[in-house]
C-alpha positions, 0 to 999 in steps of 0.5 A, a space after each residue: 500499500 502506497 503512503 501516498 497515492 493519487 489517480 487521475 487527480 485534476 483540479 480546475 480553477 474556472 477554466 484553467 486546469 492546475 492539475 490534469 490527470 496526475 497519477 502518483 504513488 509513493 511507497 512508505 519510506 521514499 522521499 517525495 518532492 515536487 519540483 517545477 516552474 511557478 504555476 505547474 501545480 505543485 502548491 495545488 497538489 500538496 493542498 489537496 494531498 494535505 486535505 485543504 483542498 478538494 480535487 476537482 475529479 480523481 481520487 487521493 489518499 494519504 496513509 490509506 485516508 482519503 483526503 476527501 472524505 477525512 481531510 481532518 484526519 489526514 491533517 492530523 497525521 502529516 506535516 509540510 515544509 513549505 518553500 523557503 522564503 528569503 528572508 523569512 516573513 516572519 523577520 519582516 515587520 510589514 507581512 501578516 505573518 510577522 504580526 502573528 509571529 510577534 503576537 504570538 512571541 509577546 504571548 509566550 514571554 508574558 506567560 514566562 514572566 508570570 511563572 517567574 519566582 521573583 524573590 
């Protein structure tokens, strides 16, 4: 049984085919990566395989779990490392992710200060 399996996977956005009839099988223990130019469908494919996006047609299973029927189960079992940004957006004060990072950091800092023994 493949760890990742896709059969005739297609995703259409309006009149644009982001994925068209993709067949894929990744066996347990194999490394898997998607390479291609911008607009090739890499992110779309990963979003489908991680239960974040429904395919237009076709089937996909991860760890023998149907990504359409049980997306929350798939999400609970897999992780994804997104593309590398240079510089990382969390270091920029202009990006929305930086505000989330900053707020999370402040919340952690406040929590750790409250728990300190001040004697």
